[in-house]
C-alpha positions in Angstrom: 0.0 0.0 0.0 2.9 2.4 0.9 4.5 1.8 -2.5 1.2 2.6 -4.3 0.8 5.8 -2.4 4.4 6.9 -3.1 4.0 6.0 -6.8 0.8 8.0 -7.2 2.4 11.0 -5.5 5.4 10.8 -7.8 3.2 10.7 -10.9 1.4 13.9 -9.7 4.8 15.6 -9.4 5.7 14.5 -13.0 2.3 15.8 -14.3 2.9 19.2 -12.6 6.3 19.3 -14.1 5.2 18.5 -17.6 2.5 21.2 -17.8 4.6 24.0 -16.7 7.2 25.6 -19.0 10.6 24.3 -17.8 13.5 26.8 -17.5 16.5 27.2 -15.3 15.9 26.8 -11.6 13.5 29.4 -10.3 15.5 29.9 -7.1 18.2 28.2 -5.1 17.8 26.6 -1.7 19.8 24.6 0.8 18.6 21.2 1.9 20.2 20.1 5.2 20.1 16.9 7.2 19.9 18.1 10.7 20.3 16.5 14.1 20.9 17.9 17.5 23.2 15.0 18.3 26.8 14.7 17.2 27.8 11.7 19.5 25.4 9.1 20.8 25.5 5.7 22.5 24.5 2.4 21.1 20.7 1.9 21.6 19.9 5.6 21.6 17.0 6.8 19.5 17.5 10.1 17.7 15.6 12.3 15.3 16.9 13.2 11.8 15.2 16.2 10.3 15.2 17.2 6.6 15.2 21.0 6.3 15.1 23.4 3.4 16.3 27.0 3.7 16.1 30.1 1.5 13.3 28.6 -0.6 9.7 27.2 -0.5 8.7 23.9 -2.0 5.3 22.7 -3.0 6.3 19.2 -4.0 9.4 17.0 -3.5 10.6 13.4 -3.4 13.9 12.2 -1.9 15.9 9.1 -0.9 17.5 9.4 2.5 20.5 7.0 2.7 21.7 5.6 6.0 24.3 3.1 7.2 22.0 0.1 8.0 24.9 -1.6 9.8 24.9 1.3 12.3 21.3 2.5 12.4 17.7 1.2 12.0 14.7 3.4 11.2 11.8 3.4 13.8 8.4 4.9 14.0 8.3 5.9 10.3 5.3 7.9 8.8 2.8 6.1 6.6 3.9 7.7 3.3 7.5 6.4 3.6 9.0 3.2 2.2 12.2 1.5 3.2 14.3 -0.2 0.6 17.6 -1.6 1.8 19.6 1.2 3.2 17.4 4.1 2.0 14.1 5.7 2.9 11.8 6.9 0.1 9.6 9.9 0.8 7.2 11.9 -1.4 5.1 14.9 -0.6 3.1 17.5 -2.5 0.9 20.5 -1.7 -2.7 19.6 -2.6 -3.7 23.3 -2.4 -1.3 24.2 -5.2 0.9 26.6 -3.1 -0.9 27.7 -0.1 0.8 25.1 2.1 4.2 25.4 0.6 6.9 24.3 3.0 10.0 26.1 4.2 12.2 25.1 7.1 11.6 21.6 8.5 10.1 19.2 6.0 10.0 15.9 7.9 11.5 14.3 10.9 12.5 10.6 10.9 13.7 8.6 13.9 16.5 6.1 14.0 18.0 3.8 16.7 21.8 3.2 16.9 22.8 -0.4 16.5 26.6 -0.5 16.5 29.5 1.7 17.5 31.3 3.7 14.7 31.0 6.7 12.5 27.8 6.8 10.3 26.8 9.2 7.6 23.3 10.2 6.4 23.0 11.3 2.7 20.2 12.6 0.6 19.3 12.6 -3.1 16.0 14.1 -4.4 14.2 16.8 -6.3 12.3 19.8 -4.9 9.8 22.0 -6.9 8.4 25.5 -6.3 4.7 26.5 -6.8 5.2 26.9 -10.5 6.5 23.3 -10.9 10.0 24.5 -11.5 12.9 22.5 -10.1 14.7 24.2 -7.3 18.5 24.2 -7.5 19.5 22.8 -4.1 22.8 22.4 -2.3 22.5 19.3 -0.1 24.6 18.7 2.9 25.3 15.3 4.5 25.3 14.6 8.2 27.8 12.4 10.2 27.0 11.0 13.6 29.4 9.1 15.9 28.1 6.2 17.8 30.1 5.4 21.0 32.4 7.7 22.8 35.6 5.9 22.1 37.0 5.6 18.6 39.4 2.7 18.4 41.3 4.5 15.6 42.2 7.2 18.0 44.7 4.9 19.8 47.4 5.3 17.1 49.9 6.8 19.6 49.4 3.8 21.9 50.4 1.3 19.2 53.8 1.6 17.5 56.1 -0.6 15.6 59.5 -1.6 17.0 61.5 -2.4 13.9 64.7 -0.2 13.7 65.8 -1.1 10.2 66.2 2.2 8.4 65.2 0.8 5.0 61.9 -0.6 6.3 58.9 0.7 4.5 56.3 -1.9 5.6 53.0 -1.4 7.4 52.5 -3.3 10.7 48.7 -2.6 10.9 46.0 -1.2 8.7 42.5 -0.6 10.1 39.4 1.3 8.9 36.4 2.6 10.7 34.2 0.7 8.2 34.0 -3.1 8.0 34.3 -5.2 4.9 37.8 -4.6 3.5 39.4 -7.6 1.8 41.7 -9.3 1.8 42.9 -9.7 5.4 45.8 -7.3 6.0 49.3 -8.6 5.3 52.3 -6.3 5.1 53.3 -7.9 1.8 49.8 -7.4 0.2 49.5 -4.0 -1.4 46.0 -4.1 -3.0 42.7 -4.1 -1.0 39.0 -3.7 -1.8 36.0 -2.2 -0.1 32.4 -1.5 -1.1 30.4 1.2 0.7 27.0 2.7 0.5 26.3 6.3 -0.7 26.0 7.6 2.9 29.7 7.2 3.5 31.5 10.4 2.9 34.9 9.9 4.6 36.8 6.9 5.8 39.0 7.0 8.9 42.2 5.0 8.5 44.7 3.9 11.1 48.1 3.0 9.4 51.0 1.9 11.7 54.5 1.4 10.2 56.8 -1.4 11.4 59.5 1.3 11.9 58.0 4.2 13.9 60.2 6.6 12.2 58.9 5.8 8.7 56.8 8.5 7.0 53.2 7.7 6.3 51.0 9.7 3.9 47.3 8.9 3.3 45.3 10.4 0.5 41.9 9.8 -1.2 39.9 8.8 1.9 37.8 12.0 2.1 34.9 13.3 0.0 34.4 9.9 -1.6 32.4 10.1 -4.8 29.9 7.7 -6.4 31.7 5.0 -8.3 35.4 4.1 -7.9 37.7 5.8 -5.4 41.3 5.0 -4.8 42.8 5.4 -1.3 46.6 5.3 -1.2 48.7 4.8 1.9 52.3 5.6 1.1 55.1 4.5 3.5 58.6 5.9 3.1 61.5 4.3 5.0 63.5 6.5 7.4 66.5 6.5 5.1 64.3 7.4 2.1 65.6 4.5 0.1 62.4 2.5 -0.2 58.7 3.4 -0.7 55.7 1.0 -0.4 52.2 2.1 -1.5 49.2 0.3 -0.2 46.0 0.9 -2.2 42.4 0.5 -1.2 40.0 0.4 -4.2 36.7 1.7 -2.9 33.4 1.3 -4.7 30.7 3.7 -3.6 27.3 2.6 -4.8 23.6 2.3 -3.9 23.4 -1.1 -5.6 25.7 -3.1 -3.4 24.5 -6.4 -4.8 25.9 -5.5 -8.2 29.3 -4.9 -6.8 30.1 -8.5 -5.8 33.6 -9.5 -7.0 34.1 -12.6 -4.8 35.1 -15.9 -6.3 33.2 -18.9 -5.2 35.9 -21.4 -6.5 39.5 -20.9 -7.4 41.5 -24.1 -8.3 44.3 -25.3 -10.5 44.0 -28.8 -12.0 46.2 -31.4 -10.2 47.9 -28.6 -8.1 47.1 -27.5 -4.6 46.9 -23.8 -3.8 48.9 -22.4 -0.8 47.1 -21.4 1.3 43.8 -23.3 0.5 41.3 -21.1 -1.3 39.3 -18.6 0.7 37.3 -15.7 -0.7 38.9 -13.3 1.7 42.4 -14.2 0.5 43.7 -12.8 -2.8 47.4 -14.0 -2.9 48.4 -17.6 -3.5 51.5 -19.6 -4.4 52.0 -22.9 -6.3 55.0 -24.9 -7.5 54.9 -26.8 -10.8 57.1 -29.3 -12.7 59.7 -28.1 -15.2 57.7 -29.7 -18.0 54.6 -27.6 -17.2 53.9 -24.9 -19.8 50.2 -24.3 -19.1 47.9 -24.2 -16.0 44.3 -25.1 -16.2 42.7 -22.5 -13.9 39.1 -22.8 -12.7 37.7 -19.6 -11.4 33.9 -19.3 -10.7 32.4 -16.1 -9.3 29.7 -15.9 -6.6 27.6 -13.7 -8.9 27.0 -15.5 -12.2 26.7 -12.2 -14.0 30.3 -11.2 -13.0 33.0 -11.5 -15.6 36.3 -13.4 -15.0 39.5 -12.8 -17.0 42.6 -15.0 -16.4 46.0 -13.7 -17.5 49.4 -15.3 -17.4 48.5 -19.0 -17.2 50.2 -19.9 -20.5 53.9 -20.1 -21.7 55.3 -20.5 -18.2 59.0 -19.8 -17.8 61.4 -21.2 -15.3 61.3 -19.4 -12.0 58.4 -17.1 -10.9 55.3 -16.6 -13.0 52.4 -14.4 -12.1 48.8 -15.3 -12.9 46.1 -12.7 -12.4 42.5 -13.7 -12.0 40.5 -10.4 -12.5 36.8 -10.4 -11.5 34.6 -7.6 -12.8 31.3 -7.1 -11.0 27.9 -6.9 -12.6 28.0 -3.1 -12.5 30.9 -3.2 -15.0 33.5 -1.1 -13.0 34.1 -2.8 -9.6 37.1 -5.2 -9.9 39.0 -7.5 -7.7 42.3 -9.2 -8.6 43.3 -12.6 -7.3 47.0 -13.4 -7.8 48.8 -16.8 -8.1 52.6 -16.9 -8.0 53.5 -20.1 -9.9 57.1 -21.2 -9.4 58.4 -23.4 -12.3 61.3 -25.6 -11.3 64.4 -25.6 -13.5 66.0 -28.8 -14.7 68.4 -29.1 -11.8 65.7 -28.3 -9.3 63.5 -30.9 -11.0 66.1 -33.6 -10.5 66.6 -32.6 -6.8 62.8 -32.6 -6.4 62.3 -36.1 -7.8 65.2 -37.4 -5.7 63.7 -35.9 -2.6 60.3 -37.4 -3.4 61.9 -40.8 -4.0 63.7 -40.6 -0.7 60.5 -39.6 1.0 58.7 -42.6 -0.7 61.4 -45.0 0.4 61.3 -43.6 3.9 57.6 -44.1 4.0 57.9 -47.6 2.7 60.5 -48.4 5.3 58.2 -47.1 8.0 55.3 -49.0 6.5 57.2 -52.3 6.4 58.5 -51.7 10.0 54.9 -51.1 11.2 53.7 -54.2 9.2 56.5 -56.4 10.8 55.6 -55.1 14.3 51.9 -55.7 13.7 52.8 -59.2 12.4 54.9 -59.9 15.5 52.2 -58.7 17.8 49.7 -60.9 16.0 51.9 -63.9 16.2 52.6 -63.3 19.9 48.9 -62.9 20.5 48.3 -66.1 18.5 50.9 -68.0 20.6 49.4 -66.7 23.8 46.0 -67.7 22.6 47.2 -71.2 21.7 48.7 -71.6 25.2 45.4 -70.5 26.7 43.5 -73.0 24.6 45.8 -75.8 25.6 45.4 -75.0 29.3 41.6 -74.7 28.9 41.5 -78.1 27.2 43.6 -79.8 30.0 41.4 -78.2 32.7 38.3 -79.3 30.8 39.5 -82.9 30.6 40.4 -83.0 34.3 37.0 -81.7 35.3 35.3 -84.3 33.1 37.4 -87.1 34.7 36.7 -85.8 38.2 32.9 -85.6 37.5 33.0 -89.1 36.1 34.9 -90.5 39.1 32.5 -88.9 41.5 29.5 -90.3 39.6 31.1 -93.8 39.4 31.8 -93.8 43.2 28.2 -92.7 43.9 26.8 -95.5 41.7 28.9 -98.2 43.4 27.8 -97.1 46.8 24.2 -97.1 45.7 24.5 -100.7 44.3 26.1 -101.9 47.5 
């Protein structure tokens, strides 16, 4: 019923817009997401008010985006509809202008679910009494849940490596969950998908050497689509630089940004470590005669596209195979990497000798265990044989004794 009401209201807005001559915006306004709270506690219920300043509106529709991992809407009005992480709202003045609104348009209530920094964002259109689209500047709103921010403890956690050429990170943490893969100082590419309400991302980057220089850029004013956050670490002696990159997709269609693989395998070869969707870097070792790897890569989303590069014409030494997954939206990507080491002729001989030695060692152990088991079996059989002999002797003696007693009793009876 709510969807039908919203749909009808939206059609009314379109009709008004079609019958009035369109021109440039009649006037400008400022739409603000307002709240009297900057910091709240988990479980608190707060009001979020949508306000328009410097202009009057007789019809509008908007989508209010919120972080559904941090907030949940409560006590919503009848003419609203919740779809995922956004609230749809439509209103128009049935009097044609007498009840035009300025100032507070609507107040919605939310309850805090988890600690962290959450952002409210807004997209919509606002019209004046002549059906002309108002040009609006829309401001977002951020609210902090929980008084303590774990990322503020940077000064309490420091690396203790004193190597002057060290440009590695010791830790990398964000105030938003979902980054993949799990942090490793030797992994330089990471991926994250966020909703439109996220404007900035707080980052805690700690270097192994506390004297290394760290520079973070690209984590503020995130735009819709692809964003690249770079964490650059420069060693104290300035001889080495490592750059860690987080590829951030900001989208309202999170389901179309799935770049996870469901299966990653190589025929007759085991990945190290075993495949996990949160791990993007793997290693394998192959024979000297191997020139091609049969790689199986199946995405979780059947509409995602998988491209495999580098699996052919393997050379001796290290070879790098990239498995690139492009999401359904066409622009979100994730790269899985496989380092395939191809043994040279000498290494192949050593490898086969080692395997043969291992095989012989296993066979020796197997034969030893087999001999021991045989000895134990024979010993048990001997023991069992002795037991049966003694049981047979005892049984015969018992029978003789019983027979003797019976015979004596019979003679006594006859006499």
